[in-house]
N, C-alpha and C positions, 0 to 999 in steps of 0.2 A: 673325920668328916665334919664339915661345917653345917650340913643340912640338919635342921632341927625339926622335931615332930610338931612343935607349936606352929612353926612357919608353914608347914606343909600339910597339917592335918586336914583331910577332906579335899585337898587340892588335886585336881586333875584336869589337864587340857583336853583329855579325850573322854567323852561321856558316852556310855553305851545306851542304846535305845532300850525301852522297856520290853519285857516279855522274854520268852524262852524260844527254843528252836533256832531258827536262822536269825538270831539277833546280830545286827551289824553295827559297828561303832562309827562314830564321827571321827574322821581322820583329817590329815592335811590334804588328802587326795581330792582333787576336783572332779575326777571321773574314775571312780574305782571299779565300776562294773566290768566284769570279765578279767580282772587282775587280782593279785593277792591283796587282801586287805586284813582288817582286824575285826574281831567280834567277841561277844561274851555268850557262853553257853554253860549252863550248870554252874553259874557263879565263877567261871574260869575264863581268863583271856586266852584266845587262840588266834593264830593266823588263820585266815579263811582263804581257801584256794579259789582260783577262778571259777571252779565248778560249784563252789558254795560249801565245801566240806571243811570241818575243823582240821587243822594241820599243826603239828608240833615239829619244829625244824630240828632235824638231826644232821648236823653239818660237819664237814671236814674242811679244815683250812690248810693253805700252803701247798699248792699243786703247781710245780714248776718243771717244765720239760728239760731245763738245763741240768737237772740232777741225773739225767740219763745221757749226758754228753761229756762225761769225764773221759780222759784217754783210755781208762781201763774198761769202760762200758759203752763207749760210743758205737761199738760194733752191733750192740743190740738195737740202738736207735736207728742205725742205717739199715741193718739186715731185716729186723722184725717190723719196723714202722716206715721204712723207706724215707727216713729223714723228715717225716711229716708230723707236725704237731696235731693236725686234725685227725690223722689215723691213730695216733697215740691216745688222744682223748676218746675216740670212738671205740677203740679196741682194748684199751687198758683202763683208763680212768673211770669212765662211766660204768662199764660192767663190774669192776671191782667195788666201786662205791655202793652200787645196788646190792651186790652179793654180801657186802658187809653190813647192810641195813641202813646206810645213810640215805637220806632223801633230799639233801641240800648240799651244794658247794657253798661253804660259808664265806670264804675269801681266798682267792687263788694265790695272791702275791706271797713271796717267800723271802726269807733272809738270804742275802747274797754274800756279803762280807760283814762280819760283826761290826756294829756301830755305823753301818752305812744304810743307804736306802734299800727298800724292798725291790724285788724283781718286778717286771712289767705285769699288768693284768692280762687276762685273756682278751682277745679281740671279739667283736660281735660275731664273726663267723665261727670262732672257737667256742663261744657260748652256745651257738646253734648246734655245733657238733656234739656238745655235751648233752643237750636235750634233757635237762632236768632242772629243778628249781635252783636258783643261785642268788647270791648277794654281790653287790659291786661297790668298791670303794672309790669315791671321787677325790682326786688329789688336790683339794682346795688349798691345804697347807700341810707341810711336813713338820709336825711337832711331836713326833714319837719320842717317848722318854729316853730311848737310848740312841737316837739318831743325833750325830754330833756336828753336822756340817751346815745346816740350813738356818738362816736368820728368820726371825718372826716378821710376818706381814703387819702393816698398820691396818687393822680391820675397819677403821673409819675413813680410810683414804680412797681416792679415786682409782689408784692402780689396783687396789684389792678388788673393787667392784668390777673393774675391767677383766681381771684375771678370773674371777669367779664365773662371770658370764662366759668366758672362753671355755673353761672346764665344763660347764653345763652344756654348752652347745656341742662341744667335742664328744662328750660321753652320752649325755641324756638324750640328745636328739636321735642318736643311733639306736639306743636301747628302749626308747619310749613305748614301742609297740610289742615288746617281747613279753609274752605272758608267762614265761618261766622266771622272769626277774621278780624277786620278792621286794627288794628295796635297796636303798643307797646308804652306805656308811660314809662317814667323813674321816677325820684323822684317827689313826690308831694311837691310843694312850697319849692324848695331847697334854702338854705340860702347862695347863692353865695357871695353877698356883704352886706347882712343885717342879723340881729339877732333879737331875741325876748328875753324877760326877762327869759323865761324858759331855754334857752340854751346859755345864755351869758357866761357860764363857758367855752364853747368850742369856742365861737366866730363864725364869718362867715367863710366860706371856704377860702375867700381871704380878707385881711384887706382893706377896702375901702379907707383908708387914703393913701395907696400906689398908688391909681389911680391918685393922684395929680402929679405924675412924669411919664415921658415917659418910663423909665425903669420898673416902676411898671405896667403900662398898658401893656407893652410888656410881662411881666411875667404872668399876668393874661391871656392874649391871648394864650400863650403857654400852660398854665395849662388847660384852657378850651378846647383847641384843643385836648390835650391828652385825656381828658375825653370823648369828643364826638367821636373822631376817634376810640378810643378803644372800646367803646360800640357799635358803628356802625359796626365795623369790626367783632366783636364777633357775633352779630346778624346775619350778612350776611354769616358767616361760616355755620350756621345751618338753616337759613331761608332766601331764596332769594325772597320770595313772598310778604311779608306784609309791610305795611307802618310803618314808624318810626315817632311817634307822640312826642317824646322827653320829656324833663322836663315840668312840669306844673307850669309855673312861677306865682308868686304872683304879680298881676298887680299893686297893691297898695304899693309895696315895691320897693326899688332901684333895677334896672335891668341894669347891666353894658353892654355897647355896645360891649365890647370885648367878653363877653359870647355869646351874640346872633350872632355876626359875626362868632365866632368859631363854633357854632352849625349849622349855615345855610347850609353848604355843606353836613352835615351828618344826617339831619332830614328832613322830608317832610312837617311838619306843625309846626307852633308856637302855643303852648297850654298854656292857662292861667286859673288861679283861680281869680275871681273878685267878691266881695260882695258889691262893692260900685257903680261903674259906668261902667259896662261891655260894653255897647253899644259904648260909647265914646272911651274907651280904645282899644277895638278891631278894631274900625275904624282907630284909630291912628296907631296901629301896622301894620295893613295891608297896609295902605298908605305909611308908612316908609320903609317897607321891600319888599312889593310886594308878600309876601308869604301867602298861605292860613293860616287862624287863626281858632282856636277852643276854645270856652268857655267850658273848661273841667270840671269846678266845680264852681257852684254859686247858691245862693238862696236869696230870699227876705224875711227878717225877720223884722217885724214891731217893736217887743219888744224883750228884753232878757227874757229867760225862768226864772221864779221865782224859788227860792231854792226848789228843790224837785218837781218842776212842769214841764210842757211841753209848747211848743210853736208851732203853726202851720206854715207850709209853706204859702207863700203869692201868691195865684193863680192869682190875678190881676197883681201883679208885674211880674210874670212869663210870662203871656200872652203878656204884653207890651214889655218886653225885647226880647222875642222870635220873635215877629213880626218885631222888628227893626233889630235884628241880621240876620233874613232871607233876609232882603233887603241889607245887607252889601255884596258887591260883592266878598269879600275875606273870608267870614265866611262859614264854612262847617258843623257847628253843635253847639248845646247847650246841655250840660249834667247837669241836676239838682242835686244839693247837697241835696237830698231828706230828709230822706232816704226811703227805701222801707217800713220798719217797725221800729217804733221808739224803741230805747233802753234808758237806764237810764244814758248814757253818752252823746249822741247827743241830746236826748230829743225832737226830732221831727221826723215825718215820715208820709207817706201817709196812712199807716195802724197803728192803735194802737196795744198794745201788745196782744189784743184779736181778732185781725184781722178786727176790725171795721174801715172802711175807713173814712178819713177826708172829708166828703161829699161835703161841699161847695168848698173847694180848689181843690179837685180831679176833680170835675166837670169843674172848670175853666181851670185847666191844660189840661184836656182831650180835651176840646173844642178848646183850642189854638193849641194843637198838630194836631187835625183834620184839622183845617184851613190851617196850613202849608202843610200838606200832600196833601190836595185838590189843593192848589195853585201849588205845584210841579207837580202833575198829569196833571193839566190844562196847565201848561207851556210846558210840554214835552209829 
């Protein structure tokens, strides 16, 4: 990581108001009343619900109805749910998430084919059928570290601004009054200054070698500021209410300080993916920036899935990580890279393709979620 303690000591774009009790934070929201926002209580950052209660987001990611439409299980889809995504959400997804102790849908989109784009998001009507808190990803740019097909935008060009406005009015205008919406993510694991073998042909958004010079660092700062200000301004044209959760940085890849500094005034939370050491990394990022942090995507995997086989989530790992993150004064939530129901690309899920739960790990995950919920209720 290029972020230094010296550069960021004492830095925070979000300043909490003085006092205890219902302390509310200054965010990018123009009209936060009645919607999820941020606040500090007992020297801890929390999400604050529309009703004014502290909230720690216990989320599950990757919820795709296509995993119930393989030739071998489509009879369940047709017979049990009448071929209706809305019925599936109301009768399967929402009841199971609540039974397992999750209080948030972190991000619904799922792996489709390895190294390709994710599946579609839920529609506004499908979110209404869910009827529980959720986050939504805005497809401003596809720069995921394993996606191998999409070229980079010119973040300082007119076409970029036109596209960003289109995305905002397509998504945010519909969702702007939804009180279950927590906030908006941007790109998943954007390759600002790193790349993977799959997308080496396009390279990172910005050449990391240019960060060795002052002019290069200044150029990246200007580019990142254009990206974050344009996306922020487009959202706020159509939605003054909801939090901006920003890019979901890969915590185990290079993260340029210029990018985070540029983002800070235009996002409310620093969001991360981390499959290695999320407790240590989120502690570090909160300490360095003072901003709330969110573990937006992570899972514990003991082994790789064998060819053609599956691998379970690690419930013991989940419980340990969750307990430690809950004690981090800057952490506002943990979203498990589940998925809800396994498919043949991700090859793990809390349900198998015939809706049988992974009993052992689901029980461990559910118990961990309930412990955190009880602790929050006892605290407030």
